[in-house]
One Martini backbone bead per residue (centre of mass of N, CA, C, O) as a GRO file, in nm:
protein
  418
    1MET     BB    1  -3.652   3.384   3.913
    2LYS     BB    2  -3.354   3.498   3.865
    3ARG     BB    3  -3.020   3.359   3.940
    4VAL     BB    4  -2.725   3.476   4.124
    5LEU     BB    5  -2.395   3.375   4.179
    6ILE     BB    6  -2.172   3.495   4.447
    7ILE     BB    7  -1.811   3.443   4.472
    8GLU     BB    8  -1.669   3.665   4.719
    9ASP     BB    9  -1.428   3.795   4.958
   10SER     BB   10  -1.531   4.080   4.886
   11LYS     BB   11  -1.773   4.265   5.023
   12SER     BB   12  -1.779   4.515   4.838
   13VAL     BB   13  -1.797   4.369   4.566
   14ALA     BB   14  -2.043   4.189   4.622
   15SER     BB   15  -2.241   4.418   4.701
   16SER     BB   16  -2.222   4.583   4.441
   17LEU     BB   17  -2.315   4.363   4.246
   18SER     BB   18  -2.583   4.296   4.380
   19LEU     BB   19  -2.714   4.577   4.360
   20MET     BB   20  -2.694   4.611   4.052
   21ILE     BB   21  -2.859   4.360   3.974
   22LYS     BB   22  -3.122   4.437   4.119
   23GLU     BB   23  -3.167   4.724   3.994
   24GLN     BB   24  -3.145   4.641   3.681
   25PHE     BB   25  -3.308   4.333   3.688
   26GLY     BB   26  -3.427   4.177   3.957
   27PHE     BB   27  -3.239   3.973   4.060
   28LYS     BB   28  -3.132   3.712   4.239
   29THR     BB   29  -2.895   3.701   4.508
   30VAL     BB   30  -2.611   3.488   4.606
   31LEU     BB   31  -2.376   3.480   4.878
   32GLY     BB   32  -2.014   3.415   4.889
   33SER     BB   33  -1.651   3.339   5.019
   34SER     BB   34  -1.642   3.020   4.948
   35VAL     BB   35  -1.642   2.691   4.879
   36LYS     BB   36  -1.804   2.604   5.124
   37GLN     BB   37  -2.042   2.803   5.083
   38CYS     BB   38  -2.109   2.716   4.798
   39ALA     BB   39  -2.196   2.427   4.865
   40LYS     BB   40  -2.438   2.507   5.044
   41ILE     BB   41  -2.592   2.669   4.831
   42LEU     BB   42  -2.621   2.447   4.612
   43LEU     BB   43  -2.776   2.258   4.797
   44GLU     BB   44  -3.015   2.444   4.867
   45TYR     BB   45  -3.068   2.511   4.534
   46LYS     BB   46  -2.992   2.264   4.350
   47GLY     BB   47  -2.814   2.431   4.129
   48LYS     BB   48  -3.021   2.686   4.064
   49PHE     BB   49  -2.855   2.875   3.825
   50ASP     BB   50  -2.796   3.111   3.566
   51VAL     BB   51  -2.536   3.241   3.713
   52ALA     BB   52  -2.172   3.280   3.782
   53LEU     BB   53  -1.961   3.455   4.016
   54LEU     BB   54  -1.600   3.399   4.027
   55ASP     BB   55  -1.342   3.396   4.241
   56LEU     BB   56  -0.996   3.314   4.228
   57GLY     BB   57  -0.907   3.450   4.530
   58LEU     BB   58  -0.955   3.226   4.736
   59PRO     BB   59  -0.857   3.075   5.026
   60ASP     BB   60  -0.989   2.773   4.912
   61SER     BB   61  -0.882   2.872   4.589
   62GLU     BB   62  -0.579   2.895   4.451
   63ASN     BB   63  -0.645   2.700   4.167
   64GLY     BB   64  -0.958   2.716   4.080
   65GLU     BB   65  -1.164   2.508   4.221
   66ILE     BB   66  -1.437   2.659   4.195
   67VAL     BB   67  -1.479   2.598   3.896
   68ASP     BB   68  -1.494   2.287   3.906
   69PHE     BB   69  -1.734   2.276   4.101
   70VAL     BB   70  -1.953   2.449   3.944
   71ALA     BB   71  -1.940   2.294   3.668
   72LYS     BB   72  -2.109   2.041   3.767
   73PHE     BB   73  -2.390   2.234   3.739
   74ASN     BB   74  -2.413   2.385   3.464
   75ILE     BB   75  -2.302   2.683   3.502
   76PRO     BB   76  -2.255   2.984   3.407
   77ILE     BB   77  -1.927   3.142   3.392
   78ILE     BB   78  -1.779   3.421   3.571
   79ILE     BB   79  -1.473   3.557   3.606
   80LEU     BB   80  -1.298   3.684   3.890
   81THR     BB   81  -1.021   3.921   3.873
   82GLY     BB   82  -0.712   4.100   3.971
   83SER     BB   83  -0.580   4.008   3.701
   84THR     BB   84  -0.451   4.057   3.371
   85LEU     BB   85  -0.334   3.755   3.404
   86VAL     BB   86  -0.498   3.512   3.232
   87GLU     BB   87  -0.486   3.197   3.214
   88ASP     BB   88  -0.559   2.961   2.982
   89GLU     BB   89  -0.618   2.731   3.182
   90ILE     BB   90  -0.853   2.886   3.316
   91LYS     BB   91  -1.030   2.975   3.072
   92ASN     BB   92  -1.027   2.648   2.965
   93ARG     BB   93  -1.134   2.463   3.205
   94SER     BB   94  -1.438   2.526   3.105
   95LYS     BB   95  -1.732   2.525   2.916
   96ASN     BB   96  -1.879   2.735   3.127
   97ILE     BB   97  -1.694   2.957   3.043
   98VAL     BB   98  -1.771   3.288   2.912
   99ASP     BB   99  -1.596   3.482   3.109
  100TYR     BB  100  -1.392   3.767   3.212
  101VAL     BB  101  -1.314   3.985   3.504
  102VAL     BB  102  -1.147   4.274   3.583
  103LYS     BB  103  -1.095   4.426   3.896
  104ASP     BB  104  -1.098   4.792   3.802
  105GLY     BB  105  -1.395   4.892   3.855
  106MET     BB  106  -1.701   5.001   3.750
  107TYR     BB  107  -1.680   4.907   3.455
  108SER     BB  108  -1.639   4.604   3.518
  109PHE     BB  109  -1.917   4.569   3.647
  110LYS     BB  110  -2.082   4.649   3.399
  111TYR     BB  111  -1.974   4.422   3.225
  112ALA     BB  112  -2.077   4.189   3.397
  113LEU     BB  113  -2.377   4.263   3.357
  114SER     BB  114  -2.382   4.230   3.049
  115VAL     BB  115  -2.316   3.926   3.055
  116ILE     BB  116  -2.550   3.829   3.222
  117ASN     BB  117  -2.774   3.935   3.037
  118ARG     BB  118  -2.685   3.783   2.784
  119VAL     BB  119  -2.702   3.489   2.885
  120ILE     BB  120  -3.006   3.498   2.962
  121LYS     BB  121  -3.115   3.587   2.681
  122ASN     BB  122  -2.994   3.346   2.506
  123GLU     BB  123  -3.209   3.122   2.567
  124LYS     BB  124  -3.405   3.280   2.331
  125THR     BB  125  -3.169   3.270   2.112
  126LYS     BB  126  -3.118   3.262   1.760
  127ILE     BB  127  -2.867   3.102   1.552
  128LEU     BB  128  -2.674   3.094   1.239
  129LEU     BB  129  -2.443   2.851   1.106
  130VAL     BB  130  -2.221   2.893   0.812
  131ASP     BB  131  -2.041   2.603   0.676
  132ASP     BB  132  -1.835   2.363   0.492
  133SER     BB  133  -1.693   2.304   0.768
  134ASN     BB  134  -1.721   2.075   1.014
  135THR     BB  135  -1.502   2.168   1.207
  136PHE     BB  136  -1.595   2.462   1.232
  137LEU     BB  137  -1.882   2.409   1.321
  138GLU     BB  138  -1.823   2.249   1.582
  139THR     BB  139  -1.634   2.450   1.723
  140THR     BB  140  -1.818   2.707   1.710
  141LYS     BB  141  -2.067   2.587   1.838
  142SER     BB  142  -1.934   2.526   2.110
  143GLN     BB  143  -1.863   2.820   2.176
  144ILE     BB  144  -2.152   2.945   2.154
  145GLU     BB  145  -2.294   2.754   2.370
  146LYS     BB  146  -2.168   2.889   2.620
  147TYR     BB  147  -2.394   3.137   2.579
  148ARG     BB  148  -2.684   2.989   2.541
  149LEU     BB  149  -2.730   2.946   2.251
  150ASN     BB  150  -2.928   2.877   1.967
  151VAL     BB  151  -2.794   2.646   1.731
  152PHE     BB  152  -2.768   2.655   1.387
  153THR     BB  153  -2.688   2.453   1.089
  154ALA     BB  154  -2.493   2.502   0.778
  155SER     BB  155  -2.316   2.421   0.458
  156ASN     BB  156  -2.498   2.640   0.302
  157GLY     BB  157  -2.704   2.875   0.163
  158LEU     BB  158  -2.952   2.695   0.100
  159GLU     BB  159  -2.984   2.577   0.381
  160ALA     BB  160  -3.014   2.847   0.527
  161LEU     BB  161  -3.283   2.935   0.391
  162GLU     BB  162  -3.452   2.700   0.500
  163ILE     BB  163  -3.413   2.765   0.801
  164LEU     BB  164  -3.526   3.055   0.790
  165GLU     BB  165  -3.812   2.976   0.695
  166GLU     BB  166  -3.861   2.801   0.971
  167ASN     BB  167  -3.686   3.051   1.138
  168SER     BB  168  -3.779   3.379   1.172
  169ASP     BB  169  -3.633   3.423   1.479
  170ILE     BB  170  -3.367   3.469   1.378
  171LYS     BB  171  -3.100   3.709   1.469
  172LEU     BB  172  -2.830   3.547   1.365
  173LEU     BB  173  -2.564   3.535   1.113
  174LEU     BB  174  -2.291   3.302   1.047
  175THR     BB  175  -2.077   3.335   0.759
  176ASP     BB  176  -1.927   3.221   0.501
  177TYR     BB  177  -1.795   3.262   0.189
  178LEU     BB  178  -1.680   2.986   0.072
  179MET     BB  179  -1.929   2.791  -0.102
  180PRO     BB  180  -2.139   2.572  -0.204
  181HIS     BB  181  -2.411   2.664  -0.430
  182MET     BB  182  -2.383   2.912  -0.199
  183ASN     BB  183  -2.245   3.186  -0.116
  184GLY     BB  184  -2.212   3.442   0.107
  185LEU     BB  185  -2.285   3.679  -0.085
  186ASP     BB  186  -2.549   3.561  -0.198
  187LEU     BB  187  -2.682   3.527   0.076
  188VAL     BB  188  -2.690   3.821   0.160
  189ARG     BB  189  -2.855   3.924  -0.081
  190HIS     BB  190  -3.103   3.745  -0.029
  191ILE     BB  191  -3.173   3.830   0.263
  192ARG     BB  192  -3.204   4.149   0.200
  193LYS     BB  193  -3.488   4.109   0.055
  194LYS     BB  194  -3.630   4.038   0.354
  195TYR     BB  195  -3.403   4.150   0.555
  196ASN     BB  196  -3.308   4.371   0.767
  197LYS     BB  197  -3.049   4.490   0.966
  198ASP     BB  198  -3.268   4.526   1.218
  199GLU     BB  199  -3.358   4.200   1.211
  200LEU     BB  200  -3.081   4.074   1.078
  201SER     BB  201  -2.773   3.963   1.161
  202ILE     BB  202  -2.449   3.977   0.979
  203ILE     BB  203  -2.168   3.758   0.997
  204VAL     BB  204  -1.856   3.741   0.846
  205THR     BB  205  -1.641   3.470   0.746
  206SER     BB  206  -1.277   3.462   0.668
  207ALA     BB  207  -0.955   3.367   0.515
  208ILE     BB  208  -0.954   3.603   0.338
  209LYS     BB  209  -0.711   3.889   0.291
  210GLU     BB  210  -0.845   4.079   0.126
  211LYS     BB  211  -0.913   4.413   0.143
  212ASN     BB  212  -1.223   4.402   0.000
  213THR     BB  213  -1.396   4.189   0.147
  214ALA     BB  214  -1.537   4.339   0.376
  215SER     BB  215  -1.657   4.581   0.209
  216LYS     BB  216  -1.830   4.408   0.021
  217PHE     BB  217  -2.021   4.296   0.238
  218LEU     BB  218  -2.114   4.565   0.365
  219LYS     BB  219  -2.250   4.673   0.102
  220TYR     BB  220  -2.454   4.404   0.089
  221GLY     BB  221  -2.544   4.383   0.430
  222ALA     BB  222  -2.345   4.347   0.635
  223ASN     BB  223  -2.259   4.405   0.981
  224ASP     BB  224  -2.000   4.207   0.984
  225PHE     BB  225  -1.641   4.108   1.037
  226LEU     BB  226  -1.439   3.794   1.030
  227TYR     BB  227  -1.142   3.661   1.072
  228LYS     BB  228  -1.003   3.379   1.070
  229GLY     BB  229  -0.877   3.315   1.406
  230PHE     BB  230  -1.049   3.384   1.618
  231THR     BB  231  -1.139   3.443   1.927
  232GLN     BB  232  -1.358   3.388   2.175
  233GLU     BB  233  -1.378   3.681   2.270
  234GLU     BB  234  -1.435   3.810   1.994
  235LEU     BB  235  -1.688   3.654   1.933
  236PHE     BB  236  -1.855   3.746   2.178
  237VAL     BB  237  -1.846   4.051   2.126
  238ARG     BB  238  -1.983   4.043   1.847
  239LEU     BB  239  -2.240   3.901   1.925
  240ALA     BB  240  -2.333   4.096   2.146
  241SER     BB  241  -2.338   4.357   1.979
  242ASN     BB  242  -2.544   4.261   1.760
  243LEU     BB  243  -2.775   4.173   1.953
  244GLU     BB  244  -2.816   4.448   2.093
  245LEU     BB  245  -2.907   4.599   1.838
  246ILE     BB  246  -3.151   4.425   1.770
  247GLU     BB  247  -3.295   4.472   2.046
  248LEU     BB  248  -3.321   4.776   2.015
  249PHE     BB  249  -3.501   4.767   1.763
  250ASP     BB  250  -3.723   4.595   1.891
  251GLU     BB  251  -3.796   4.801   2.110
  252LEU     BB  252  -3.880   5.028   1.918
  253ARG     BB  253  -4.103   4.866   1.777
  254ASN     BB  254  -4.270   4.803   2.031
  255ARG     BB  255  -4.340   5.096   2.100
  256ALA     BB  256  -4.501   5.130   1.824
  257ASN     BB  257  -4.675   4.829   1.847
  258LYS     BB  258  -4.758   4.876   2.148
  259ASP     BB  259  -4.958   4.863   2.417
  260PHE     BB  260  -4.915   5.018   2.721
  261LEU     BB  261  -5.125   4.859   2.905
  262THR     BB  262  -5.097   4.537   2.779
  263ASN     BB  263  -4.866   4.463   2.557
  264MET     BB  264  -5.012   4.463   2.307
  265TYR     BB  265  -5.092   4.493   2.010
  266ASN     BB  266  -5.171   4.724   1.765
  267ARG     BB  267  -5.321   4.861   1.495
  268ARG     BB  268  -5.061   4.908   1.337
  269TYR     BB  269  -4.972   4.607   1.337
  270LEU     BB  270  -5.217   4.484   1.200
  271PHE     BB  271  -5.154   4.667   0.922
  272SER     BB  272  -4.882   4.498   0.878
  273LYS     BB  273  -4.855   4.200   0.971
  274GLY     BB  274  -5.146   4.115   0.906
  275LEU     BB  275  -5.136   4.183   0.603
  276SER     BB  276  -4.909   3.988   0.532
  277LEU     BB  277  -5.058   3.726   0.620
  278TYR     BB  278  -5.304   3.760   0.439
  279LYS     BB  279  -5.156   3.753   0.165
  280LYS     BB  280  -5.031   3.474   0.207
  281ALA     BB  281  -5.297   3.317   0.242
  282LYS     BB  282  -5.417   3.392  -0.035
  283GLU     BB  283  -5.186   3.289  -0.217
  284LYS     BB  284  -5.175   2.983  -0.058
  285LYS     BB  285  -5.447   2.892   0.064
  286GLU     BB  286  -5.479   2.961   0.368
  287LYS     BB  287  -5.558   2.970   0.680
  288PHE     BB  288  -5.782   3.244   0.796
  289ALA     BB  289  -5.854   3.435   1.095
  290LEU     BB  290  -6.100   3.656   1.270
  291ALA     BB  291  -6.131   3.812   1.598
  292LEU     BB  292  -6.371   3.978   1.804
  293ILE     BB  293  -6.343   4.148   2.126
  294ASP     BB  294  -6.593   4.246   2.380
  295ILE     BB  295  -6.682   4.419   2.646
  296ASP     BB  296  -6.940   4.399   2.851
  297LYS     BB  297  -7.049   4.682   2.983
  298PHE     BB  298  -6.805   4.893   3.018
  299LYS     BB  299  -6.938   5.160   3.098
  300HIS     BB  300  -7.039   5.058   3.372
  301ILE     BB  301  -6.762   5.020   3.500
  302ASN     BB  302  -6.665   5.314   3.477
  303ASP     BB  303  -6.915   5.453   3.617
  304THR     BB  304  -6.894   5.287   3.891
  305TYR     BB  305  -6.550   5.266   3.940
  306GLY     BB  306  -6.380   5.373   3.717
  307HIS     BB  307  -6.099   5.393   3.508
  308ASP     BB  308  -5.902   5.222   3.673
  309ILE     BB  309  -6.081   4.968   3.667
  310GLY     BB  310  -6.102   4.955   3.362
  311ASP     BB  311  -5.799   4.894   3.322
  312ILE     BB  312  -5.804   4.624   3.473
  313ALA     BB  313  -6.001   4.485   3.279
  314ILE     BB  314  -5.822   4.507   3.028
  315LYS     BB  315  -5.580   4.346   3.151
  316GLU     BB  316  -5.746   4.084   3.192
  317VAL     BB  317  -5.779   4.017   2.897
  318SER     BB  318  -5.483   3.972   2.836
  319LYS     BB  319  -5.436   3.747   3.043
  320ILE     BB  320  -5.643   3.539   2.929
  321LEU     BB  321  -5.553   3.521   2.634
  322ASN     BB  322  -5.257   3.421   2.705
  323GLN     BB  323  -5.355   3.141   2.822
  324PHE     BB  324  -5.483   3.038   2.525
  325LEU     BB  325  -5.259   3.199   2.347
  326TYR     BB  326  -4.946   3.024   2.202
  327ASN     BB  327  -4.955   2.979   1.853
  328ASN     BB  328  -4.892   3.263   1.699
  329GLU     BB  329  -5.092   3.446   1.769
  330ILE     BB  330  -5.248   3.764   1.720
  331LEU     BB  331  -5.259   4.026   1.956
  332VAL     BB  332  -5.510   4.295   1.975
  333ARG     BB  333  -5.554   4.637   2.052
  334LEU     BB  334  -5.775   4.857   1.907
  335GLY     BB  335  -5.946   4.981   2.148
  336GLY     BB  336  -6.042   5.010   2.437
  337GLU     BB  337  -6.259   4.711   2.459
  338GLU     BB  338  -6.111   4.612   2.189
  339PHE     BB  339  -6.030   4.298   2.025
  340CYS     BB  340  -5.779   4.098   1.841
  341ILE     BB  341  -5.758   3.789   1.642
  342LEU     BB  342  -5.504   3.608   1.470
  343PHE     BB  343  -5.534   3.327   1.241
  344HIS     BB  344  -5.272   3.103   1.123
  345LYS     BB  345  -5.300   2.791   1.027
  346VAL     BB  346  -5.595   2.724   1.154
  347ASP     BB  347  -5.840   2.539   1.247
  348GLU     BB  348  -6.170   2.584   1.291
  349GLU     BB  349  -6.216   2.398   1.538
  350GLU     BB  350  -5.992   2.522   1.716
  351ILE     BB  351  -6.102   2.808   1.727
  352ILE     BB  352  -6.379   2.749   1.847
  353SER     BB  353  -6.274   2.615   2.104
  354LYS     BB  354  -6.111   2.859   2.212
  355LEU     BB  355  -6.344   3.068   2.220
  356GLU     BB  356  -6.518   2.911   2.420
  357LEU     BB  357  -6.312   2.911   2.652
  358ILE     BB  358  -6.288   3.216   2.676
  359LYS     BB  359  -6.580   3.284   2.737
  360ASP     BB  360  -6.601   3.103   2.994
  361GLU     BB  361  -6.376   3.238   3.158
  362PHE     BB  362  -6.515   3.512   3.186
  363GLU     BB  363  -6.781   3.409   3.318
  364ASN     BB  364  -6.595   3.277   3.575
  365ASN     BB  365  -6.463   3.549   3.637
  366THR     BB  366  -6.281   3.723   3.909
  367ILE     BB  367  -6.201   4.042   4.046
  368ASP     BB  368  -6.004   4.097   4.329
  369LEU     BB  369  -6.010   4.427   4.515
  370GLY     BB  370  -6.147   4.377   4.797
  371ILE     BB  371  -6.387   4.583   4.796
  372HIS     BB  372  -6.404   4.466   4.507
  373LYS     BB  373  -6.596   4.265   4.265
  374ILE     BB  374  -6.519   4.183   3.932
  375ALA     BB  375  -6.748   4.118   3.656
  376PHE     BB  376  -6.730   3.983   3.312
  377THR     BB  377  -6.815   3.975   2.978
  378VAL     BB  378  -6.806   3.849   2.635
  379SER     BB  379  -6.798   3.929   2.291
  380ILE     BB  380  -6.797   3.740   1.970
  381GLY     BB  381  -6.643   3.783   1.645
  382CYS     BB  382  -6.615   3.572   1.341
  383SER     BB  383  -6.391   3.522   1.055
  384PHE     BB  384  -6.328   3.280   0.772
  385ASN     BB  385  -6.313   3.499   0.554
  386LEU     BB  386  -6.099   3.646   0.325
  387CYS     BB  387  -6.200   3.801   0.110
  388SER     BB  388  -6.067   4.112  -0.035
  389SER     BB  389  -5.983   4.201   0.266
  390LEU     BB  390  -5.896   4.283   0.582
  391ASP     BB  391  -6.114   4.497   0.628
  392GLU     BB  392  -6.352   4.308   0.554
  393MET     BB  393  -6.304   4.107   0.779
  394LEU     BB  394  -6.355   4.309   1.006
  395GLN     BB  395  -6.647   4.376   0.925
  396ASN     BB  396  -6.757   4.087   0.956
  397ALA     BB  397  -6.679   4.051   1.255
  398ASP     BB  398  -6.843   4.298   1.351
  399LYS     BB  399  -7.120   4.184   1.275
  400GLN     BB  400  -7.098   3.938   1.464
  401LEU     BB  401  -7.066   4.103   1.721
  402TYR     BB  402  -7.339   4.245   1.703
  403ASN     BB  403  -7.505   3.982   1.710
  404ALA     BB  404  -7.409   3.900   1.993
  405LYS     BB  405  -7.523   4.148   2.139
  406ASP     BB  406  -7.821   4.123   2.032
  407ALA     BB  407  -7.850   3.824   2.173
  408GLY     BB  408  -7.722   3.914   2.490
  409ARG     BB  409  -7.452   3.841   2.511
  410ASN     BB  410  -7.223   3.611   2.574
  411GLN     BB  411  -7.127   3.557   2.267
  412ILE     BB  412  -7.096   3.368   1.951
  413ARG     BB  413  -7.006   3.462   1.610
  414TYR     BB  414  -7.003   3.335   1.269
  415ARG     BB  415  -6.807   3.335   0.964
  416LYS     BB  416  -6.794   3.133   0.714
  417TRP     BB  417  -6.689   2.954   0.477
  418GLU     BB  418  -6.711   2.982   0.094
   0.00000   0.00000   0.00000
């Protein structure tokens, strides 16, 4: 569970922030009201906090000593202050300070929560910084890393495209305009041929002050524009705003592409993303395999224990599959008790080994529901043939699944490469 440290001598402020954090995110909060209490807390928890909210106006921290103390534990810090005049010396006191919040009402508390959420989410978020100036790259990378983002760097557009090809999960690109080999405008044009604005956000930076520079980039697909000389606060606000929009679009796509019961991908996603991977594998002659998994005697579970227990069995399938499949395989619930796994660029021997482990795990697994103990096996059909279409691969795997059922269930049958 994520942990948030709150050091604030106002009990009402500390309690309000703590309650809001728990209700909105479910994070654990630990409260203190002085540097002395903070030291005890950090000792007790061995300094393991995901973010810290620190009040500058503590009785035993008149000159911001609390910041220097907590910074030693490499915890992202959000400063709480009652003054609108936050000295630069305080703001830049530590590389761990990600932002500051002026305590002037409920909105400021909500802003603090948004910063907490952003910093914690950033641990898994990748962005790409592109600029031909090493000084700018190093300085901006250092600023961005304060927010716990995973930063990749490139010195021109061609390098950026290579990094994007290897890291398709990059969510935001911050690029300069004038660069050798491929400038920022050509880079934006090229990226928009593959990525939509709701998949990858592009912020352009430039020292050029021409009036039409920003509008030119926005027309060609940039999401945002920053003139160089921006402050750290402005950079953070723009990054956060663009990442939040991308995450919102991701959430909407997930709702359309995910099964509500298991949170696995659904049939719709299989015939969009799966079809794209299939075509790529066929074009480049890459390994591609498809497995169908079906719960044995699922009707008996529903008839004996009811559909609520049947739903628990279906969720157990998702739980077990996720234990064994974590190398970018695509897991899909096709419907009912039937599931599909897509393997891309995975060796046949590795697939067979994983499927055998999965089958054995189900055979040895029991769901303890207190009054009842439920156990079930699965049958698996797999096709290693690319065939003439993804649909034909599914049909071949389905035939192998039927053969597994016909052979007595709790079996695996394969269609080999030809």
